[in-house]
CHARMM-style PDB file with segment names, atoms N, HN, CA, C and O in Angstrom:
ATOM      1  N   LYS     1      -3.847  -3.408   9.602  1.00  0.00      PROA
ATOM      2  CA  LYS     1      -3.008  -4.600   9.468  1.00  0.00      PROA
ATOM      3  C   LYS     1      -2.782  -4.934   7.995  1.00  0.00      PROA
ATOM      4  O   LYS     1      -1.708  -5.397   7.611  1.00  0.00      PROA
ATOM      5  N   ALA     2      -3.783  -4.699   7.193  1.00  0.00      PROA
ATOM      6  HN  ALA     2      -4.656  -4.323   7.505  1.00  0.00      PROA
ATOM      7  CA  ALA     2      -3.670  -5.013   5.770  1.00  0.00      PROA
ATOM      8  C   ALA     2      -2.563  -4.190   5.124  1.00  0.00      PROA
ATOM      9  O   ALA     2      -1.815  -4.685   4.281  1.00  0.00      PROA
ATOM     10  N   ALA     3      -2.470  -2.937   5.529  1.00  0.00      PROA
ATOM     11  HN  ALA     3      -3.077  -2.535   6.214  1.00  0.00      PROA
ATOM     12  CA  ALA     3      -1.448  -2.064   4.947  1.00  0.00      PROA
ATOM     13  C   ALA     3      -0.054  -2.552   5.324  1.00  0.00      PROA
ATOM     14  O   ALA     3       0.873  -2.491   4.516  1.00  0.00      PROA
ATOM     15  N   VAL     4       0.087  -3.032   6.549  1.00  0.00      PROA
ATOM     16  HN  VAL     4      -0.666  -3.081   7.205  1.00  0.00      PROA
ATOM     17  CA  VAL     4       1.392  -3.520   6.998  1.00  0.00      PROA
ATOM     18  C   VAL     4       1.805  -4.731   6.179  1.00  0.00      PROA
ATOM     19  O   VAL     4       2.957  -4.829   5.757  1.00  0.00      PROA
ATOM     20  N   GLU     5       0.885  -5.648   5.951  1.00  0.00      PROA
ATOM     21  HN  GLU     5      -0.051  -5.568   6.293  1.00  0.00      PROA
ATOM     22  CA  GLU     5       1.179  -6.832   5.154  1.00  0.00      PROA
ATOM     23  C   GLU     5       1.534  -6.435   3.727  1.00  0.00      PROA
ATOM     24  O   GLU     5       2.386  -7.056   3.093  1.00  0.00      PROA
ATOM     25  N   TYR     6       0.878  -5.403   3.233  1.00  0.00      PROA
ATOM     26  HN  TYR     6       0.185  -4.898   3.748  1.00  0.00      PROA
ATOM     27  CA  TYR     6       1.137  -4.938   1.870  1.00  0.00      PROA
ATOM     28  C   TYR     6       2.539  -4.342   1.764  1.00  0.00      PROA
ATOM     29  O   TYR     6       3.255  -4.584   0.792  1.00  0.00      PROA
ATOM     30  N   PHE     7       2.919  -3.566   2.769  1.00  0.00      PROA
ATOM     31  HN  PHE     7       2.337  -3.369   3.559  1.00  0.00      PROA
ATOM     32  CA  PHE     7       4.229  -2.927   2.734  1.00  0.00      PROA
ATOM     33  C   PHE     7       5.355  -3.954   2.831  1.00  0.00      PROA
ATOM     34  O   PHE     7       6.461  -3.716   2.347  1.00  0.00      PROA
ATOM     35  N   LYS     8       5.069  -5.094   3.455  1.00  0.00      PROA
ATOM     36  HN  LYS     8       4.170  -5.288   3.847  1.00  0.00      PROA
ATOM     37  CA  LYS     8       6.093  -6.131   3.583  1.00  0.00      PROA
ATOM     38  C   LYS     8       6.475  -6.687   2.215  1.00  0.00      PROA
ATOM     39  O   LYS     8       7.558  -7.248   2.049  1.00  0.00      PROA
ATOM     40  N   THR     9       5.588  -6.531   1.240  1.00  0.00      PROA
ATOM     41  HN  THR     9       4.708  -6.075   1.375  1.00  0.00      PROA
ATOM     42  CA  THR     9       5.856  -7.070  -0.088  1.00  0.00      PROA
ATOM     43  C   THR     9       6.717  -6.118  -0.912  1.00  0.00      PROA
ATOM     44  O   THR     9       7.209  -6.486  -1.979  1.00  0.00      PROA
ATOM     45  N   LEU    10       6.897  -4.904  -0.422  1.00  0.00      PROA
ATOM     46  HN  LEU    10       6.498  -4.605   0.444  1.00  0.00      PROA
ATOM     47  CA  LEU    10       7.706  -3.929  -1.155  1.00  0.00      PROA
ATOM     48  C   LEU    10       9.182  -4.107  -0.819  1.00  0.00      PROA
ATOM     49  O   LEU    10       9.540  -4.441   0.311  1.00  0.00      PROA
ATOM     50  N   ASP    11      10.024  -3.880  -1.811  1.00  0.00      PROA
ATOM     51  HN  ASP    11       9.733  -3.609  -2.728  1.00  0.00      PROA
ATOM     52  CA  ASP    11      11.463  -4.007  -1.579  1.00  0.00      PROA
ATOM     53  C   ASP    11      11.944  -2.919  -0.627  1.00  0.00      PROA
ATOM     54  O   ASP    11      12.731  -3.172   0.285  1.00  0.00      PROA
ATOM     55  N   ASP    12      11.456  -1.709  -0.857  1.00  0.00      PROA
ATOM     56  HN  ASP    12      10.816  -1.504  -1.598  1.00  0.00      PROA
ATOM     57  CA  ASP    12      11.844  -0.605   0.022  1.00  0.00      PROA
ATOM     58  C   ASP    12      10.657   0.328   0.197  1.00  0.00      PROA
ATOM     59  O   ASP    12       9.863   0.520  -0.725  1.00  0.00      PROA
ATOM     60  N   LEU    13      10.544   0.902   1.376  1.00  0.00      PROA
ATOM     61  HN  LEU    13      11.189   0.747   2.124  1.00  0.00      PROA
ATOM     62  CA  LEU    13       9.419   1.787   1.641  1.00  0.00      PROA
ATOM     63  C   LEU    13       9.677   3.165   1.051  1.00  0.00      PROA
ATOM     64  O   LEU    13      10.771   3.711   1.192  1.00  0.00      PROA
ATOM     65  N   PRO    14       8.685   3.720   0.399  1.00  0.00      PROA
ATOM     66  CA  PRO    14       8.828   5.058  -0.174  1.00  0.00      PROA
ATOM     67  C   PRO    14       8.919   6.103   0.929  1.00  0.00      PROA
ATOM     68  O   PRO    14       8.372   5.913   2.015  1.00  0.00      PROA
ATOM     69  N   GLU    15       9.605   7.202   0.653  1.00  0.00      PROA
ATOM     70  HN  GLU    15      10.049   7.356  -0.229  1.00  0.00      PROA
ATOM     71  CA  GLU    15       9.755   8.247   1.662  1.00  0.00      PROA
ATOM     72  C   GLU    15       8.451   9.006   1.851  1.00  0.00      PROA
ATOM     73  O   GLU    15       8.136   9.453   2.954  1.00  0.00      PROA
ATOM     74  N   GLU    16       7.696   9.148   0.770  1.00  0.00      PROA
ATOM     75  HN  GLU    16       7.951   8.784  -0.126  1.00  0.00      PROA
ATOM     76  CA  GLU    16       6.435   9.869   0.865  1.00  0.00      PROA
ATOM     77  C   GLU    16       5.331   8.933   1.351  1.00  0.00      PROA
ATOM     78  O   GLU    16       5.384   7.726   1.114  1.00  0.00      PROA
ATOM     79  N   PRO    17       4.338   9.492   2.028  1.00  0.00      PROA
ATOM     80  CA  PRO    17       3.208   8.693   2.502  1.00  0.00      PROA
ATOM     81  C   PRO    17       2.505   8.007   1.336  1.00  0.00      PROA
ATOM     82  O   PRO    17       2.316   8.603   0.276  1.00  0.00      PROA
ATOM     83  N   VAL    18       2.125   6.767   1.539  1.00  0.00      PROA
ATOM     84  HN  VAL    18       2.278   6.283   2.401  1.00  0.00      PROA
ATOM     85  CA  VAL    18       1.445   6.016   0.486  1.00  0.00      PROA
ATOM     86  C   VAL    18       0.095   5.546   1.000  1.00  0.00      PROA
ATOM     87  O   VAL    18      -0.012   5.048   2.120  1.00  0.00      PROA
ATOM     88  N   PHE    19      -0.921   5.705   0.188  1.00  0.00      PROA
ATOM     89  HN  PHE    19      -0.833   6.110  -0.722  1.00  0.00      PROA
ATOM     90  CA  PHE    19      -2.257   5.274   0.576  1.00  0.00      PROA
ATOM     91  C   PHE    19      -2.590   3.969  -0.138  1.00  0.00      PROA
ATOM     92  O   PHE    19      -2.391   3.839  -1.346  1.00  0.00      PROA
ATOM     93  N   VAL    20      -3.097   3.013   0.620  1.00  0.00      PROA
ATOM     94  HN  VAL    20      -3.259   3.119   1.601  1.00  0.00      PROA
ATOM     95  CA  VAL    20      -3.453   1.727   0.025  1.00  0.00      PROA
ATOM     96  C   VAL    20      -4.964   1.578   0.028  1.00  0.00      PROA
ATOM     97  O   VAL    20      -5.620   1.801   1.046  1.00  0.00      PROA
ATOM     98  N   GLU    21      -5.503   1.204  -1.104  1.00  0.00      PROA
ATOM     99  HN  GLU    21      -4.971   1.022  -1.930  1.00  0.00      PROA
ATOM    100  CA  GLU    21      -6.949   1.049  -1.228  1.00  0.00      PROA
ATOM    101  C   GLU    21      -7.258  -0.355  -1.728  1.00  0.00      PROA
ATOM    102  O   GLU    21      -6.621  -0.853  -2.656  1.00  0.00      PROA
ATOM    103  N   TRP    22      -8.252  -0.989  -1.096  1.00  0.00      PROA
ATOM    104  HN  TRP    22      -8.770  -0.585  -0.342  1.00  0.00      PROA
ATOM    105  CA  TRP    22      -8.619  -2.344  -1.504  1.00  0.00      PROA
ATOM    106  C   TRP    22      -9.571  -2.299  -2.686  1.00  0.00      PROA
ATOM    107  O   TRP    22     -10.619  -1.655  -2.632  1.00  0.00      PROA
ATOM    108  N   ARG    23      -9.192  -2.994  -3.759  1.00  0.00      PROA
ATOM    109  HN  ARG    23      -8.341  -3.517  -3.803  1.00  0.00      PROA
ATOM    110  CA  ARG    23     -10.049  -3.074  -4.946  1.00  0.00      PROA
ATOM    111  C   ARG    23     -10.096  -4.516  -5.418  1.00  0.00      PROA
ATOM    112  O   ARG    23      -9.071  -5.100  -5.771  1.00  0.00      PROA
ATOM    113  N   ASN    24     -11.293  -5.082  -5.421  1.00  0.00      PROA
ATOM    114  HN  ASN    24     -12.126  -4.608  -5.135  1.00  0.00      PROA
ATOM    115  CA  ASN    24     -11.467  -6.470  -5.868  1.00  0.00      PROA
ATOM    116  C   ASN    24     -10.565  -7.425  -5.090  1.00  0.00      PROA
ATOM    117  O   ASN    24     -10.008  -8.368  -5.652  1.00  0.00      PROA
ATOM    118  N   GLY    25     -10.429  -7.167  -3.792  1.00  0.00      PROA
ATOM    119  HN  GLY    25     -10.881  -6.400  -3.335  1.00  0.00      PROA
ATOM    120  CA  GLY    25      -9.647  -8.066  -2.951  1.00  0.00      PROA
ATOM    121  C   GLY    25      -8.150  -7.880  -3.099  1.00  0.00      PROA
ATOM    122  O   GLY    25      -7.373  -8.672  -2.565  1.00  0.00      PROA
ATOM    123  N   ARG    26      -7.731  -6.841  -3.819  1.00  0.00      PROA
ATOM    124  HN  ARG    26      -8.362  -6.198  -4.252  1.00  0.00      PROA
ATOM    125  CA  ARG    26      -6.307  -6.584  -3.987  1.00  0.00      PROA
ATOM    126  C   ARG    26      -5.953  -5.215  -3.433  1.00  0.00      PROA
ATOM    127  O   ARG    26      -6.737  -4.272  -3.536  1.00  0.00      PROA
ATOM    128  N   ALA    27      -4.772  -5.111  -2.847  1.00  0.00      PROA
ATOM    129  HN  ALA    27      -4.135  -5.877  -2.763  1.00  0.00      PROA
ATOM    130  CA  ALA    27      -4.337  -3.824  -2.310  1.00  0.00      PROA
ATOM    131  C   ALA    27      -3.734  -3.000  -3.432  1.00  0.00      PROA
ATOM    132  O   ALA    27      -2.723  -3.380  -4.023  1.00  0.00      PROA
ATOM    133  N   VAL    28      -4.359  -1.877  -3.718  1.00  0.00      PROA
ATOM    134  HN  VAL    28      -5.181  -1.568  -3.238  1.00  0.00      PROA
ATOM    135  CA  VAL    28      -3.871  -1.006  -4.783  1.00  0.00      PROA
ATOM    136  C   VAL    28      -3.251   0.244  -4.171  1.00  0.00      PROA
ATOM    137  O   VAL    28      -3.885   0.931  -3.370  1.00  0.00      PROA
ATOM    138  N   ARG    29      -2.024   0.533  -4.548  1.00  0.00      PROA
ATOM    139  HN  ARG    29      -1.509  -0.025  -5.199  1.00  0.00      PROA
ATOM    140  CA  ARG    29      -1.338   1.697  -3.994  1.00  0.00      PROA
ATOM    141  C   ARG    29      -1.710   2.935  -4.797  1.00  0.00      PROA
ATOM    142  O   ARG    29      -1.555   2.966  -6.018  1.00  0.00      PROA
ATOM    143  N   ILE    30      -2.203   3.958  -4.100  1.00  0.00      PROA
ATOM    144  HN  ILE    30      -2.329   3.934  -3.108  1.00  0.00      PROA
ATOM    145  CA  ILE    30      -2.576   5.199  -4.771  1.00  0.00      PROA
ATOM    146  C   ILE    30      -1.770   6.345  -4.182  1.00  0.00      PROA
ATOM    147  O   ILE    30      -1.429   6.324  -3.000  1.00  0.00      PROA
ATOM    148  N   GLY    31      -1.467   7.333  -4.994  1.00  0.00      PROA
ATOM    149  HN  GLY    31      -1.744   7.350  -5.955  1.00  0.00      PROA
ATOM    150  CA  GLY    31      -0.652   8.459  -4.533  1.00  0.00      PROA
ATOM    151  C   GLY    31      -1.385   9.284  -3.499  1.00  0.00      PROA
ATOM    152  O   GLY    31      -0.833   9.619  -2.451  1.00  0.00      PROA
ATOM    153  N   ARG    32      -2.644   9.613  -3.801  1.00  0.00      PROA
ATOM    154  HN  ARG    32      -3.092   9.341  -4.653  1.00  0.00      PROA
ATOM    155  CA  ARG    32      -3.443  10.413  -2.871  1.00  0.00      PROA
ATOM    156  C   ARG    32      -4.862   9.890  -2.839  1.00  0.00      PROA
ATOM    157  O   ARG    32      -5.360   9.379  -3.842  1.00  0.00      PROA
ATOM    158  N   PRO    33      -5.523  10.011  -1.691  1.00  0.00      PROA
ATOM    159  CA  PRO    33      -6.901   9.518  -1.560  1.00  0.00      PROA
ATOM    160  C   PRO    33      -7.883  10.348  -2.375  1.00  0.00      PROA
ATOM    161  OT1 PRO    33      -9.081  10.065  -2.373  1.00  0.00      PROA
TER     162      PRO     33
END
C-alpha cells in the first residue's frame, strides 16, 4: 500500500519497474534493489 501512495505523488509512472525503499520514514525510489 505504501508503494501505491508513493506512486500517486508522481506526475507520471516510469515505464521501467521502480523499487521503493523506506528510509527514515521516507519512501526513497531506487533503480534496483
